[in-house]
Each structure stands twice: as structure tokens, then as C-alpha cells.
C-alpha positions as CSV (number, residue, x, y, z in Angstrom):
1,M,-0.4,0.0,0.3
2,I,0.7,3.9,-1.2
3,F,0.3,5.0,2.9
4,D,2.0,2.7,5.3
5,S,4.9,3.4,5.8
6,A,4.8,0.2,9.1
7,I,8.7,-1.8,9.5
8,I,6.2,-5.1,9.3
9,R,4.3,-5.6,6.5
10,S,1.3,-7.6,7.5
11,H,-1.4,-7.2,8.3
12,N,-1.4,-10.5,9.8
13,F,0.1,-8.5,12.9
14,K,-0.8,-5.0,12.6
15,L,-4.4,-4.7,14.3
16,I,-4.9,-1.2,14.1
17,A,-4.4,-1.3,10.2
18,R,-7.1,-4.1,10.7
19,V,-9.3,-2.6,12.3
20,L,-9.2,0.9,10.8
21,L,-9.9,-1.6,7.1
22,A,-12.3,-3.0,7.6
23,T,-14.2,0.5,8.8
24,G,-12.7,1.5,5.4
25,F,-14.9,-1.4,3.9
26,Y,-18.1,-1.1,6.2
27,A,-17.6,2.5,5.6
28,F,-17.9,2.0,1.4
29,I,-20.7,-0.1,1.4
30,I,-22.7,1.6,3.9
31,L,-21.8,5.2,0.7
32,L,-22.9,1.7,-2.2
33,S,-26.2,1.5,-0.5
34,L,-26.6,4.6,0.9
35,G,-26.6,5.8,-3.1
36,A,-29.5,4.2,-4.0
37,K,-31.7,6.6,-1.8
38,H,-33.8,9.0,-2.1
39,I,-32.2,12.4,-1.1
40,E,-33.2,12.7,2.7
41,A,-32.9,14.1,6.1
42,P,-31.6,11.3,7.8
43,Y,-29.7,9.2,3.9
44,V,-27.8,12.5,3.5
45,L,-26.4,13.0,7.2
46,L,-26.0,9.3,7.0
47,G,-23.4,10.2,3.6
48,Q,-22.1,13.0,5.2
49,V,-20.7,11.1,7.9
50,S,-20.0,7.4,6.3
51,T,-18.1,9.8,3.8
52,L,-16.1,11.8,6.3
53,V,-15.8,7.9,8.1
54,Y,-14.1,6.7,4.8
55,F,-11.5,9.1,4.6
56,G,-10.4,10.0,7.0
57,A,-9.6,6.2,8.0
58,L,-8.3,5.1,4.6
59,L,-6.6,8.2,3.6
60,F,-5.1,10.1,6.7
61,L,-5.2,7.7,10.3
62,L,-3.7,4.5,8.3
63,P,-0.9,5.9,7.5
64,S,-0.4,7.1,11.5
65,A,-1.8,3.7,12.5
66,G,1.8,2.7,10.7
67,L,3.9,5.4,12.4
68,L,2.4,4.0,15.8
69,E,3.2,0.5,15.7
70,N,6.4,1.6,14.0
71,A,6.5,3.4,17.2
72,T,6.0,0.5,20.3
73,L,7.8,-2.0,18.0
74,S,10.6,-0.3,18.6
75,I,9.8,0.5,22.0
76,N,9.0,-2.9,22.7
77,K,12.9,-3.9,21.2
78,A,14.4,-1.2,23.1
79,K,12.8,-3.1,26.5
80,A,14.4,-6.6,25.3
């Protein structure tokens, strides 16, 4: 992945990245279902919130999760 800055490459060991990817996936599914609805009050707000969650999780939080995981990995190596 382009924005992945973590040292560990496997997603099996990166819990934060897995949660963020699942969040982005579910937000995408919600956006797909909301796209078929009429433009009415609750659907517009849900669409805006889902869009913020989708782009926030995949573009902003996922790269910072890699940096956070790198920091925790270096702290654990220093303790050992």
C-alpha cells in the first residue's frame, strides 16, 4: 500500500491497520447503499458522516497507524 509506513509488512500482526481497513470497507458499503436512497434528511447526514469516516480512515488514520505501530515496535525492542 502506498500510504503504509509500517516496518512490519504483514497485516496479520497489525491490529490497528486491520481495524481501520475494516472501518473503511464498512463505510464504503454504507455509502453504496445510501447512494440508492432518495435525497432526504437522514440519508444526507449519514452520507456525509460515512464519507468522513471513509476518507478519514483510509487517507489520514492508516498512515498514522503505521507510524504508531513503528513507535511501539521500537519501544518493545528497546525493552528486550
